N, C-alpha and C positions, 0 to 999 in steps of 0.2 A: 063974557056971554059967548057959545060956539056958534049963533046966528047955521047950523047947517056943515059947517065944520068938521067932517067923519074923523080925520086924524087926531093919533092922542096928540095930546099935546104938550103932556110930563108935566102939567103942572110951571110951566115955564114960558116964560113970556118968546117972544120971536127971537129977538137972537140968542139968548138965554139957548134955546132951541138947538137955533143950527151950530152956534161955539158946543155942546155938546157934541153933538148927533158928526161932528167935522174932526174932534177929538177922538170918539170911539172908532172912528175910521180909521183914520190914523193910524192906530194901535191896533187893531185890528190887521190890518193891512201890515203893517211892517212886524207885529207879532202871532201873525195867525191864529190867533184864538184868544179870547179874552172873556174874564167870566163877572156876569152883572144880570139886572132884573127882565126878566122876562119879555116885558111890556117894552126895555130900552133896548131891548135887543131885535123885537119887530119892529118898533120904528127904523136901527141901525141897517135891520136886510132892504128895508123899502131906499132905503142912505145912498147905502154901495152898490145893488147890486148896479143898478146903471151904471155908479162910474167904472165899475169892472169889465162893465163890458164898454164901450167908449177906448180904457186901456186896452184891447184886441187891435185897432189903429191906430198904427201911432205915430204920430202930425204930430207940427205943431199946437193945430189947433187942440185938438183934444187934449192934449198937457197943458194947454194956459186954460179952461176948461175947467178938467179934476181939479191944479191946483189954484185952481175962484175956491172950489170944494173944499178941498183938505189944507190947504195954505202948511205944509209941510214940503219942502222937497223934497228929504229922506222917503219920503213917502209915496211920493209921486216918481220920482227913481227905482223904486223897490215896486210899486204895478208898472212900472211899464216894461220893467226890466224881468224876472226875475216871476213875477204873480202871473202876465201877460203870457207867461208860456207856459204859465202847467195847464190854465185854461184854455188855452187856441183849442181845443176841440172842443169844450162843453156849451151847452146851446140854454145856459141862464144854468141859475137855482145854483149857483156858488158859494155860499153861507150853509153852515146850518149851526140849527140848533136842539141842544142836549139840553132837558127839564132835569133841577139838582136839589127839586123840596125846594121846603123850603127859607128862611132866613131867618136867626134868632133876631129874639130886639122886636122888630115888626116886622116877620112872621111873613114877605115880601118872598116871592116866587122869586128866586132865581138860577144860573139857567149858562150853559157855555154854548157862545154863541163861536166858530169854527170856520178858516175853511177847505171845502172839502176835497180838493185834491192833496191839499198837506198834510192828511193824517192818515197816517201809514198804516195802522194799525188795518183800520176799519177798508183802504185801499187790497189791502191783504186780506183778507178774511173772504172780502166780495168775487176775486180773482180768483181763491183755494176754493169757491163752491158753485161759480163757474167752470176752472177747469174737474169739479165734482159731474155737471150735468155732462158736457160731452163726455168726459170715457164713460158715464152711464152707456147714451146713446153708442158709442163704438162696444162696450161692451155688448150691446144687442145686437151689433150687425156682428159680435164674436158669436156666437153664443150661435143665431144664425146658420154661421156656417158650418160651427162643430155641429147644429144637430145634420148639417148636409152628409155631413163626413162617416158622424156613426150609420148615418142611414147607409151610406155607400160601404162602410165597412161587417155590416151585417152577413155579406157571405159569406167574406173570411172567416169572421167568429162561426160559421155551423157545420165548417168541413171539419172542419179536426176534431165537434163531438161525434160522424159518423168510424173515423177513425176509430172511434171508443167504444162505439159500441160492437166492429167488430172483435177490438182485443176482449171484452166480456166473450164474446162468442165463443173464441176461439179459449180465454180461457171456462169456461163451460165444459168444453169437449175432452178437456188436456183433463178435468174433475170427472167427467165419466165415464172414462181410458183408468185412469189411478180406481174406481171405483168396486171392477171384481178385482183385482190384486186386495184389496182391502178383504174383500169375503170369503178367497180363497185361505188365506193366515185367517181366518174365524174356521172355514172350515175346516181346518189343518189342525185349531187346539183345539175346535169340540171333539173329531178324531181322537185328539194326546189324551184326551182326560176321557172316551171314554175304557180305551187299551188299558188303565194303570186303573181302572176302573173292576173289570176282566179280569184283568191281574193280581188283585186286591183280594176275588170274588176269590179266583182259582188257589191262593191263598189258602183259606179259610174252606176250604170247603175237602181236602182231610179228614180235618180233626172231627167236623160234624161225624163220617167215614165210621170214626173207631169206637168200636162196644165200651157201653160204660161198665161198673163195676156192680149198679144197683140190680138187675136181676140176678148178677152167681148168686148175690147174698138174701134173692126172695126167693127163692131153688128152694135148699134146706126146708125151709119154711114148712114150703106148700106138702111136700112126704112127710113132712115130722104129722102134719094135716091127718093126712091118711093114716100116718100108722094109729092114731087113736083112733 
């Protein structure tokens, strides 16, 4: 009977459960990641995290207390050496549970339980994310500085526009000066055409003044009529 005990007994007696958790804690410390069921992982997290907190203070008493739980010299040495250095600045939350789905056969939920500070992939991803956040803030400051520089440079951009307008006025004046010359050329061409036309008319005029042969032939016919 449970009698109000809220922790998961894992279907084992007290001694069996203590041995199970001790063995799993030693494996987690040595290998930094193990695969197990979600129920065992949750109980292991409550079991091993207080031991990791004790490892931050490397004293003889803490080593004896941890050894009483783990019963493994190698895991105690690893815990007070490498692991304690990694977790020195972390105020709890030393483990992470990553669910993997259901196991074939008994359909139990399985997962990874690992030490957070030893997952290099996720640490690199979090550092990259933090770096992007910092860069966005800096870029915002740069944008403000850039906007100020654009406003300051605005008068310098307007100056060449006045010069362009002056150039345009000069070009228009040059075109206006060239326009009369073009008109003179056109008038000269028209005058030349008129002169050529007059010469053609003058050449055709003597031909019109010459007498025709028709009246000479008609006069005898009239005389004959009179005689008749």
